FIKOLZA-1660 file (N, C-alpha, C; in steps of 0.1 Angstrom, whole numbers, plus 5000, padded with zeros to 4 digits):
% residues 148
   i   px   py   pz ch aa at
   1 1199 8380 5233  A  M  N
   1 1194 8392 5242  A  M CA
   1 1195 8389 5257  A  M  C
   2 1201 8395 5265  A  S  N
   2 1204 8395 5283  A  S CA
   2 1196 8407 5287  A  S  C
   3 1188 8403 5296  A  R  N
   3 1180 8413 5309  A  R CA
   3 1186 8411 5320  A  R  C
   4 1192 8426 5325  A  D  N
   4 1190 8422 5340  A  D CA
   4 1185 8433 5349  A  D  C
   5 1172 8428 5353  A  V  N
   5 1168 8449 5359  A  V CA
   5 1165 8443 5378  A  V  C
   6 1176 8456 5385  A  R  N
   6 1173 8450 5398  A  R CA
   6 1168 8458 5406  A  R  C
   7 1157 8460 5417  A  L  N
   7 1157 8469 5426  A  L CA
   7 1160 8468 5437  A  L  C
   8 1168 8479 5444  A  L  N
   8 1179 8472 5453  A  L CA
   8 1171 8483 5467  A  L  C
   9 1176 8481 5480  A  T  N
   9 1176 8487 5490  A  T CA
   9 1183 8486 5500  A  T  C
  10 1199 8481 5491  A  T  N
  10 1210 8479 5499  A  T CA
  10 1219 8482 5488  A  T  C
  11 1230 8493 5495  A  P  N
  11 1237 8493 5482  A  P CA
  11 1243 8483 5477  A  P  C
  12 1246 8489 5461  A  F  N
  12 1254 8482 5453  A  F CA
  12 1270 8491 5448  A  F  C
  13 1277 8483 5448  A  D  N
  13 1290 8490 5435  A  D CA
  13 1291 8488 5421  A  D  C
  14 1289 8496 5421  A  P  N
  14 1289 8501 5403  A  P CA
  14 1303 8494 5395  A  P  C
  15 1310 8497 5399  A  A  N
  15 1321 8487 5391  A  A CA
  15 1324 8478 5391  A  A  C
  16 1321 8470 5406  A  T  N
  16 1316 8458 5407  A  T CA
  16 1305 8450 5394  A  T  C
  17 1296 8458 5390  A  E  N
  17 1287 8455 5384  A  E CA
  17 1289 8457 5367  A  E  C
  18 1297 8472 5365  A  I  N
  18 1297 8469 5354  A  I CA
  18 1310 8459 5348  A  I  C
  19 1316 8455 5361  A  A  N
  19 1334 8450 5354  A  A CA
  19 1323 8435 5350  A  A  C
  20 1315 8429 5357  A  A  N
  20 1308 8417 5355  A  A CA
  20 1297 8417 5342  A  A  C
  21 1291 8431 5339  A  F  N
  21 1282 8432 5329  A  F CA
  21 1292 8431 5317  A  F  C
  22 1306 8439 5317  A  G  N
  22 1313 8438 5306  A  G CA
  22 1319 8423 5303  A  G  C
  23 1320 8418 5308  A  A  N
  23 1322 8399 5311  A  A CA
  23 1314 8391 5305  A  A  C
  24 1303 8396 5310  A  A  N
  24 1292 8387 5302  A  A CA
  24 1293 8394 5290  A  A  C
  25 1291 8400 5285  A  H  N
  25 1292 8409 5269  A  H CA
  25 1302 8410 5262  A  H  C
  26 1316 8401 5264  A  R  N
  26 1329 8400 5257  A  R CA
  26 1329 8402 5244  A  R  C
  27 1333 8412 5231  A  G  N
  27 1335 8407 5216  A  G CA
  27 1326 8416 5214  A  G  C
  28 1316 8424 5223  A  F  N
  28 1309 8438 5211  A  F CA
  28 1319 8450 5215  A  F  C
  29 1314 8456 5202  A  G  N
  29 1318 8466 5199  A  G CA
  29 1318 8482 5209  A  G  C
  30 1301 8480 5212  A  G  N
  30 1297 8490 5221  A  G CA
  30 1294 8486 5235  A  G  C
  31 1306 8493 5246  A  L  N
  31 1297 8489 5261  A  L CA
  31 1292 8501 5264  A  L  C
  32 1283 8508 5273  A  C  N
  32 1278 8522 5278  A  C CA
  32 1272 8518 5289  A  C  C
  33 1281 8525 5298  A  S  N
  33 1273 8529 5310  A  S CA
  33 1271 8544 5314  A  S  C
  34 1261 8545 5331  A  F  N
  34 1257 8557 5332  A  F CA
  34 1255 8551 5344  A  F  C
  35 1262 8562 5358  A  I  N
  35 1263 8558 5370  A  I CA
  35 1252 8573 5377  A  I  C
  36 1241 8568 5382  A  G  N
  36 1233 8586 5390  A  G CA
  36 1235 8582 5404  A  G  C
  37 1245 8595 5411  A  A  N
  37 1244 8594 5424  A  A CA
  37 1236 8603 5432  A  A  C
  38 1239 8608 5444  A  V  N
  38 1231 8615 5451  A  V CA
  38 1239 8624 5455  A  V  C
  39 1236 8642 5443  A  R  N
  39 1248 8648 5443  A  R CA
  39 1250 8659 5459  A  R  C
  40 1264 8660 5462  A  L  N
  40 1266 8669 5472  A  L CA
  40 1262 8685 5469  A  L  C
  41 1251 8689 5473  A  D  N
  41 1243 8696 5473  A  D CA
  41 1239 8701 5483  A  D  C
  42 1250 8711 5487  A  G  N
  42 1247 8724 5496  A  G CA
  42 1246 8714 5508  A  G  C
  43 1231 8720 5512  A  D  N
  43 1226 8713 5528  A  D CA
  43 1224 8700 5526  A  D  C
  44 1222 8694 5514  A  V  N
  44 1211 8686 5515  A  V CA
  44 1220 8669 5523  A  V  C
  45 1212 8665 5531  A  E  N
  45 1218 8655 5542  A  E CA
  45 1211 8639 5540  A  E  C
  46 1205 8640 5532  A  A  N
  46 1197 8625 5526  A  A CA
  46 1192 8629 5511  A  A  C
  47 1186 8616 5504  A  L  N
  47 1177 8616 5496  A  L CA
  47 1171 8601 5497  A  L  C
  48 1153 8604 5496  A  E  N
  48 1149 8591 5501  A  E CA
  48 1140 8590 5484  A  E  C
  49 1140 8578 5479  A  L  N
  49 1132 8572 5469  A  L CA
  49 1124 8563 5477  A  L  C
  50 1111 8568 5474  A  L  N
  50 1101 8558 5475  A  L CA
  50 1091 8549 5466  A  L  C
  51 1087 8543 5463  A  H  N
  51 1081 8536 5453  A  H CA
  51 1069 8520 5455  A  H  C
  52 1067 8518 5446  A  Y  N
  52 1049 8511 5447  A  Y CA
  52 1052 8499 5444  A  Y  C
  53 1057 8487 5450  A  E  N
  53 1066 8476 5451  A  E CA
  53 1057 8472 5436  A  E  C
  54 1043 8470 5435  A  A  N
  54 1037 8462 5427  A  A CA
  54 1039 8466 5413  A  A  C
  55 1043 8477 5411  A  M  N
  55 1044 8487 5398  A  M CA
  55 1059 8486 5396  A  M  C
  56 1067 8489 5402  A  T  N
  56 1081 8499 5403  A  T CA
  56 1090 8483 5395  A  T  C
  57 1088 8475 5398  A  L  N
  57 1100 8461 5391  A  L CA
  57 1094 8458 5379  A  L  C
  58 1081 8456 5376  A  P  N
  58 1076 8453 5368  A  P CA
  58 1076 8464 5353  A  P  C
  59 1082 8478 5360  A  G  N
  59 1076 8492 5351  A  G CA
  59 1090 8491 5345  A  G  C
  60 1097 8490 5359  A  M  N
  60 1116 8483 5350  A  M CA
  60 1120 8476 5338  A  M  C
  61 1114 8463 5341  A  E  N
  61 1114 8453 5331  A  E CA
  61 1108 8458 5323  A  E  C
  62 1097 8464 5323  A  A  N
  62 1090 8468 5308  A  A CA
  62 1101 8475 5298  A  A  C
  63 1106 8488 5312  A  L  N
  63 1113 8496 5303  A  L CA
  63 1124 8491 5298  A  L  C
  64 1136 8482 5303  A  A  N
  64 1146 8471 5297  A  A CA
  64 1141 8464 5281  A  A  C
  65 1126 8459 5282  A  D  N
  65 1127 8453 5272  A  D CA
  65 1120 8459 5261  A  D  C
  66 1112 8470 5263  A  E  N
  66 1115 8486 5253  A  E CA
  66 1129 8483 5248  A  E  C
  67 1136 8487 5264  A  A  N
  67 1150 8493 5252  A  A CA
  67 1157 8483 5244  A  A  C
  68 1155 8470 5253  A  L  N
  68 1163 8460 5240  A  L CA
  68 1161 8460 5228  A  L  C
  69 1148 8463 5224  A  A  N
  69 1136 8456 5209  A  A CA
  69 1135 8471 5206  A  A  C
  70 1140 8483 5213  A  R  N
  70 1140 8495 5201  A  R CA
  70 1150 8499 5197  A  R  C
  71 1165 8492 5207  A  F  N
  71 1175 8498 5199  A  F CA
  71 1185 8485 5194  A  F  C
  72 1179 8476 5198  A  G  N
  72 1186 8465 5195  A  G CA
  72 1200 8460 5202  A  G  C
  73 1205 8464 5211  A  V  N
  73 1213 8458 5222  A  V CA
  73 1216 8446 5224  A  V  C
  74 1226 8437 5229  A  A  N
  74 1228 8426 5232  A  A CA
  74 1225 8427 5244  A  A  C
  75 1227 8432 5254  A  G  N
  75 1225 8428 5268  A  G CA
  75 1221 8445 5275  A  G  C
  76 1212 8445 5283  A  L  N
  76 1210 8459 5293  A  L CA
  76 1207 8456 5306  A  L  C
  77 1218 8461 5313  A  L  N
  77 1211 8462 5328  A  L CA
  77 1211 8475 5334  A  L  C
  78 1199 8472 5342  A  I  N
  78 1194 8486 5351  A  I CA
  78 1194 8477 5364  A  I  C
  79 1202 8488 5372  A  I  N
  79 1200 8485 5383  A  I CA
  79 1196 8496 5397  A  I  C
  80 1186 8498 5402  A  H  N
  80 1178 8514 5408  A  H CA
  80 1178 8508 5422  A  H  C
  81 1183 8521 5428  A  R  N
  81 1177 8523 5444  A  R CA
  81 1172 8526 5454  A  R  C
  82 1162 8521 5458  A  A  N
  82 1149 8528 5466  A  A CA
  82 1154 8529 5483  A  A  C
  83 1152 8537 5487  A  G  N
  83 1152 8536 5505  A  G CA
  83 1157 8554 5509  A  G  C
  84 1169 8552 5518  A  I  N
  84 1173 8562 5520  A  I CA
  84 1188 8561 5515  A  I  C
  85 1194 8572 5510  A  M  N
  85 1206 8572 5506  A  M CA
  85 1215 8585 5510  A  M  C
  86 1225 8588 5508  A  H  N
  86 1232 8602 5513  A  H CA
  86 1243 8602 5501  A  H  C
  87 1248 8618 5502  A  P  N
  87 1254 8623 5493  A  P CA
  87 1270 8616 5485  A  P  C
  88 1267 8613 5475  A  G  N
  88 1277 8605 5471  A  G CA
  88 1276 8588 5466  A  G  C
  89 1261 8582 5478  A  D  N
  89 1254 8569 5472  A  D CA
  89 1255 8568 5456  A  D  C
  90 1257 8555 5452  A  P  N
  90 1249 8552 5437  A  P CA
  90 1235 8553 5443  A  P  C
  91 1230 8559 5430  A  I  N
  91 1213 8558 5431  A  I CA
  91 1210 8544 5418  A  I  C
  92 1216 8549 5409  A  V  N
  92 1209 8541 5395  A  V CA
  92 1223 8531 5385  A  V  C
  93 1228 8529 5381  A  L  N
  93 1232 8522 5372  A  L CA
  93 1228 8516 5359  A  L  C
  94 1231 8524 5347  A  V  N
  94 1221 8518 5334  A  V CA
  94 1236 8512 5325  A  V  C
  95 1234 8503 5320  A  A  N
  95 1245 8496 5309  A  A CA
  95 1242 8488 5298  A  A  C
  96 1246 8491 5287  A  A  N
  96 1238 8484 5272  A  A CA
  96 1248 8480 5266  A  A  C
  97 1249 8468 5259  A  A  N
  97 1261 8461 5249  A  A CA
  97 1254 8463 5243  A  A  C
  98 1261 8467 5227  A  G  N
  98 1256 8468 5214  A  G CA
  98 1268 8461 5206  A  G  C
  99 1267 8461 5192  A  R  N
  99 1275 8459 5178  A  R CA
  99 1286 8470 5180  A  R  C
 100 1274 8482 5183  A  H  N
 100 1284 8496 5180  A  H CA
 100 1280 8507 5194  A  H  C
 101 1286 8511 5193  A  R  N
 101 1283 8527 5204  A  R CA
 101 1272 8529 5202  A  R  C
 102 1267 8533 5190  A  R  N
 102 1254 8548 5188  A  R CA
 102 1243 8538 5195  A  R  C
 103 1242 8522 5190  A  E  N
 103 1231 8518 5201  A  E CA
 103 1228 8517 5217  A  E  C
 104 1240 8513 5221  A  A  N
 104 1245 8512 5234  A  A CA
 104 1245 8525 5237  A  A  C
 105 1248 8535 5235  A  I  N
 105 1248 8550 5238  A  I CA
 105 1231 8550 5238  A  I  C
 106 1226 8552 5230  A  E  N
 106 1213 8558 5229  A  E CA
 106 1207 8546 5234  A  E  C
 107 1209 8533 5239  A  A  N
 107 1195 8524 5248  A  A CA
 107 1199 8529 5263  A  A  C
 108 1212 8532 5268  A  V  N
 108 1211 8542 5280  A  V CA
 108 1208 8556 5282  A  V  C
 109 1204 8566 5274  A  D  N
 109 1201 8577 5272  A  D CA
 109 1188 8576 5276  A  D  C
 110 1179 8564 5267  A  F  N
 110 1168 8562 5260  A  F CA
 110 1157 8559 5276  A  F  C
 111 1170 8552 5287  A  A  N
 111 1164 8546 5295  A  A CA
 111 1166 8554 5307  A  A  C
 112 1176 8558 5307  A  M  N
 112 1174 8567 5318  A  M CA
 112 1166 8584 5316  A  M  C
 113 1165 8588 5303  A  D  N
 113 1155 8594 5309  A  D CA
 113 1141 8594 5309  A  D  C
 114 1134 8579 5306  A  H  N
 114 1126 8577 5312  A  H CA
 114 1124 8568 5329  A  H  C
 115 1137 8565 5337  A  L  N
 115 1140 8566 5347  A  L CA
 115 1137 8580 5357  A  L  C
 116 1144 8588 5350  A  K  N
 116 1143 8602 5355  A  K CA
 116 1129 8610 5356  A  K  C
 117 1120 8609 5344  A  S  N
 117 1106 8614 5344  A  S CA
 117 1096 8608 5339  A  S  C
 118 1095 8595 5340  A  D  N
 118 1087 8586 5340  A  D CA
 118 1088 8577 5349  A  D  C
 119 1089 8575 5360  A  S  N
 119 1089 8564 5364  A  S CA
 119 1083 8560 5381  A  S  C
 120 1083 8553 5384  A  W  N
 120 1073 8544 5394  A  W CA
 120 1083 8548 5409  A  W  C
 121 1091 8564 5412  A  F  N
 121 1098 8566 5421  A  F CA
 121 1094 8575 5425  A  F  C
 122 1092 8583 5438  A  W  N
 122 1088 8596 5444  A  W CA
 122 1100 8594 5458  A  W  C
 123 1104 8610 5447  A  K  N
 123 1117 8613 5455  A  K CA
 123 1117 8625 5467  A  K  C
 124 1122 8625 5477  A  R  N
 124 1124 8633 5487  A  R CA
 124 1134 8636 5493  A  R  C
 125 1141 8651 5496  A  E  N
 125 1151 8651 5501  A  E CA
 125 1151 8655 5517  A  E  C
 126 1163 8656 5527  A  L  N
 126 1163 8659 5535  A  L CA
 126 1172 8669 5537  A  L  C
 127 1168 8686 5543  A  R  N
 127 1177 8698 5541  A  R CA
 127 1175 8700 5558  A  R  C
 128 1183 8698 5566  A  G  N
 128 1184 8699 5584  A  G CA
 128 1167 8693 5586  A  G  C
 129 1158 8700 5591  A  V  N
 129 1149 8687 5597  A  V CA
 129 1140 8688 5588  A  V  C
 130 1135 8692 5577  A  H  N
 130 1130 8692 5570  A  H CA
 130 1130 8682 5553  A  H  C
 131 1121 8676 5551  A  W  N
 131 1117 8666 5539  A  W CA
 131 1110 8674 5530  A  W  C
 132 1120 8675 5515  A  T  N
 132 1107 8684 5507  A  T CA
 132 1110 8676 5496  A  T  C
 133 1095 8673 5491  A  W  N
 133 1096 8667 5473  A  W CA
 133 1103 8671 5463  A  W  C
 134 1110 8661 5453  A  I  N
 134 1114 8672 5444  A  I CA
 134 1105 8662 5431  A  I  C
 135 1104 8670 5426  A  E  N
 135 1094 8668 5412  A  E CA
 135 1103 8669 5395  A  E  C
 136 1099 8664 5388  A  P  N
 136 1112 8659 5379  A  P CA
 136 1112 8677 5373  A  P  C
 137 1120 8677 5368  A  R  N
 137 1126 8695 5359  A  R CA
 137 1120 8696 5346  A  R  C
 138 1118 8710 5345  A  A  N
 138 1116 8708 5328  A  A CA
 138 1124 8702 5316  A  A  C
 139 1132 8706 5319  A  Q  N
 139 1143 8696 5310  A  Q CA
 139 1144 8685 5314  A  Q  C
 140 1134 8677 5324  A  D  N
 140 1138 8664 5322  A  D CA
 140 1123 8657 5314  A  D  C
 141 1113 8667 5310  A  H  N
 141 1102 8660 5308  A  H CA
 141 1105 8664 5288  A  H  C
 142 1115 8677 5289  A  S  N
 142 1119 8678 5277  A  S CA
 142 1128 8664 5270  A  S  C
 143 1137 8664 5280  A  D  N
 143 1148 8650 5275  A  D CA
 143 1140 8636 5272  A  D  C
 144 1123 8637 5278  A  L  N
 144 1117 8625 5279  A  L CA
 144 1110 8626 5263  A  L  C
 145 1106 8638 5259  A  S  N
 145 1099 8641 5248  A  S CA
 145 1106 8637 5236  A  S  C
 146 1117 8637 5235  A  R  N
 146 1127 8635 5226  A  R CA
 146 1122 8618 5217  A  R  C
 147 1120 8614 5224  A  W  N
 147 1117 8596 5221  A  W CA
 147 1105 8595 5216  A  W  C
 148 1096 8605 5216  A  G  N
 148 1080 8600 5207  A  G CA
 148 1071 8591 5217  A  G  C
% end
């Protein structure tokens, strides 16, 4: 099993990362990825993700270990940005490689549900001159509860 977990404060190129992950996991039947980006949402000018460094990366690593064990995938990649980003900028990339599609899809879905609702990031968005904190939606909590 391979695990690659990164917390970045600089931009990354999802296509390059997915290509490298795929090349490292040739021969697996299922390769799944998800890219989350800052939405082009009306007057949102920026999104800022803050985190507590001593908890964030270890928490992401523990999440990756849990996904690897739970779904039996051969490889998992989690890249997450922190800092200020603008509409269209990639925030998160999760990719999984498994013998079959279902385990790869579920590993990615599991990791994203946890990153979205049960993670170590605080989000706020800039609209005009005002920053507003963003809380997980009820749907985010519902998605998370599927995993028990």
